[in-house]
N, C-alpha and C positions, 0 to 999 in steps of 0.2 A: 468446611468450605473447599470446593474443588473447582478447577477449570474443566474444560471439556475438549474432546476431540471428535471430529466428524467421522463416523464409523466407515463411510464409503471412501474416505481419503486416508485411512489408517495404514501405516506401513507394516503392521504386524509385530509380534513380540520377538522375532528373531533378530539378534544383533546384526547390524549392517553398517557399512561405511558409504556415505554419499560423497561423491567427488564434487569439487568446487572449482569453477573457472571464472575469469573476469573478461568482460567483453571489450573494455578499453585497456590501453596500456596503463598498468597500475604498478606503482613502486612495490618492491618486495616487502618492505616493512609495513606498508599499508595492507597488503594482501594478508600477511601473517596476523596482523592485529584484528582484521575483520573475521578471519577464520577462527581465531582464538575465542572471540566473543560468541560465535556460533556454537562453539564447543562448550560453552558454559553449561548447556543443557546436559552434557555427558557426565556431569557430577552424579546423576542418578539414572540417566537414560542410556539405552544401548545403541542409540543412533548417533554416529559421529560423523564429522566432516573433515575432509582432507583435500588440499589443493592438488590439482592435476595440471599438467602442461597441455593436455588435450581439451576436449569440450566436456565440461562437467555435467553431472546430473543437476546441480544447482549452478545457474549462470547469473552472475551479478553484473549489473550495470550501475555506473555512478552518474549516468546522464539524466536528462530532464524527465519529469513524470512523478516526482515525489518519492514516497516510500511505499512499497507494496511487495507482496510475494504471492505466488500461486499456492493453493492449499494442498498440503500433503502430497499424495501420489499423483495429483494433477501435473506436477512438474515433469513427469515422465512423458506426457503427451504434448508438451509445448514444442513447437518447431525449434530445432536445435540452433537456429541462427537468431533466436529471441531470448531475452533474459527471462529468468524465472523469479528474480528478486531485483528490486530497484532501490538503490541507496543514493539518491541524488546529492551530489556535491560533497560526499564524505571524503575527508582528507585526514592526514595526521594531525592537523590543527583542530579538528572537530573535538569538542569536549568529551571526556571519558563518560560523562553522564549520558550523552547522546548515544554513544556506542552501546551502553547498557539498555537504554530506553528503546532505541530503534532497532538495532541489529538483533538483539535477543528477542524482541517482539516479532520481527519478520521471520526469524528462524523458527519461532513457535508456530507460525503459519505453515512453514515448510514441514513441520512435524505433524500437521493436520489439525492444529488448534484454531478455531474460528475466533471472532471478536467476542470477548466475554461480556461487553456492555450490551450485546444483542441477545443475551439470555433473557428469557421471559420474566424472571424475577426482577431483573434490573430495568427492563423496558417498561414494566408496569409502574415503576416509580416516576417515569417521565410524563409530564403534562404536555400533550400534543400541541396545544395552542401556544404554550410558552416556547416549545421547541421550534415551531414554525417561525415565530417572531425572532428568536435568537439567531437561528441559522440563516434566516432571510436577511437579517441585519449584518451579520459578520461574514457570511459566505456568499450572499445573494442567491441562496438555494431556494427554489420554489417548493411548494408543499409536496409535490411528487418526489423530488430528490430527498427531502427530509424523510418521507415515508419509506424510501428505499434504503437510506443510509443510517437512520437513527431509530426508527420506530418498529420495524418488523422483527418480532421475536423469532429466534431460531426454533426449528422443530426439535423439541426435546427428545423425540423418539429416534432422531438420527444421531444422537450424541452419546458418548460415554463420559460420565462424570457430572454429578450434581451435588449440592446446589451451586448457585453462582458465587463467584469470588470477585468482589469489587476492587481488591488490591492486587489481583493477578497482573502480571506483565502483559497479558492479552486484553486487559480492560483499559479503554481510553478514559481520560478524565473528562467528566461532564459537570458543568457548573450547577450549583444549587438553584440558580435562577430559572432552570427549566424543569426542576423536579416538583412533584406534588407536595412534598414535605419541606422543601427549601434546603434540604441537605444535599451536598454534592455527591456524585458518584466518584469516589476517590481516584480510581485508576492506579495503575502500577508503573513504577519507574525502573524496576528491575525484577528478575525472577525471584519470587518469594518462596517461602518454605512450602506453602500449599502447592505451588507450581511444581517444585522439585518432587514432592511426595507423589503427586498425581502421575507425572510422566514416568516416575520410577515404577509405578504400578502397571501402566499400560505398555511401557517399553522397559521391562525389567533388565537390569544390568548384571548378568551372571558372571561376567569376566571371561566369556568364551571368545574364541577367535571370531573376528568380524567377517561378515559376508559382504563383499563388495557388490553393490547392486547392479552395476553395468561395467563392461569393459571400457577402457579409455578409448576414445576415438580421436584420430588425428585429422579430422575434417577441417577444411578451410572455412572461415566465416564468409557468409554471403553478404552482399551489399544490402543495407536497409533501404526499404522503399518509403519509410516515413519521411515527411517533410517537416523540419523543425523551423519555426519562425522566430521564436524568442523564448527565453525561459529565465527562471530565477531572478536575480537582481540585474540581469543584463537587458531589460526592456529598454528600447530607445524611447525618448520623450515623444517622438512623432514618427508617423509613417505615411507614405503616399502610395495610394492604390489606384487601380483603374476599375471601372464598373465591371463586375463579374468576377473580380478577384476574391479569393477566400483566404482569410487569415486563420491560422491554427495556432493556438497558444497552449503551452503546458501551464495550466492554471486550474485551481479547484473551484473557481467561481468567477462571475463577472456580470456586467450589465452595461447598457448604453446610457450614459449620463445625459447626453444631448445628441440629436441627430438620428432619431429613430426612423426617420424617412430616408436616411442615407445608408445606414447599415442594418442588417438583420442578424440577430443573435441566436446561436444554437448551443445547447448544452446546459450544464456540464455533462461530460460523458466519462465512463471508465472503459477504455477500449479492451476488447477481448480478442482472442484468437481461436481459430478452428483447430482443435487438437487432432493428433493422428488417429484418435478414436472416433472422429466425426462429430464430437460435441463442441459447442461453443463454450470456451473456458474464460472466465474473468478472474483477475487476481483479487486478493483481499486488500482493499485500500480505498481511499476516498476518490471521488471523481477527479480526473487530472487533465482533462482536455476540454477546451471551449473553442468555438468557431464564430467568426463574423463574416458575413457575405456583403460585399459592396454592391448596393442596389442602384444607387443614383449618384451623380456628382454633388459635391458639397463637402462640408466639414462636420466631423463628429468627435465627441469625447467619450472614451470608454474607460471603465474601471475594471481592473483585473485583481483577483484575490489569489495570492500564491502562498507558499509555505505549508506547514503542517496545519490543517484545519482544526485539529484537536488540541494543538499545543501553542502554536505561534503564527497565526495567519498574518499576512501582510497585504496591503492594498497598493496598487500601482495605477497611475493615471496616464493615458496615452491620448495624444491628439492625432486624429486620422483625417487625412485629406484624400478625397476620392475624385479622380479626374475621369472625364468621359473617354 
């Protein structure tokens, strides 16, 4: 059993060091702890991570947007005032189990590994109708989003490494209620021996001097143009808008419980960026953005789904008043 790496995002077998920086002010002990978990892969792999005081190859934000990372060498094409990895709300109080489950998973994406539960062998175990019902109920995802996030198998010709490994750190947990045989897709909570063996084969660690991928840059951070309305557990119980206002939430799903003539719902979306190679690049992660447009005066109640959709989703209710 092996995990996979996307060949077009592969770093190559030459040992190298990727630099890491943090987009927000982050305590030294937290920075060190995050980087140490990223380097868990170096037990067998020749790709390592080191913090820099400049702008890193890997740029980490702990802001809203959930957990995600761009895939492999895509991180080199992301605008340098944007994060390449997001670890929302990670602090020194975050349980060690979450450091292993989340940071090591997202670092796997940085190494070029896609989601293992999207391998054909595992996708074929999922009953589409059961998946539509489950994610519609828990995330408020429509069929199109489920088709995009859960059911499309990866092109095996674009991968190195078969067959699929359902206990890989790159595999999310999926309940038996959505599989054809009633057995869950177990998912991984930490790098397993199969993961270590596979990355050791594609990124062999010969003990040679590391090649630093890029020189450090002392550029200044640019101002973000994103508008954050609310996120995490900080949602207010009510909001007042005017007709024509647009609400943007960092959330994985949502819907209008009442007042469909007052608000219009859009999403969920997974925002991407235009890379310096001219391609539109999206990170590996669940949808994390939803929008509501105030159409007419009145009151509405909306439901927002936040948190990790594969592990611990949470539902929030907001009362919305729209004025003319």
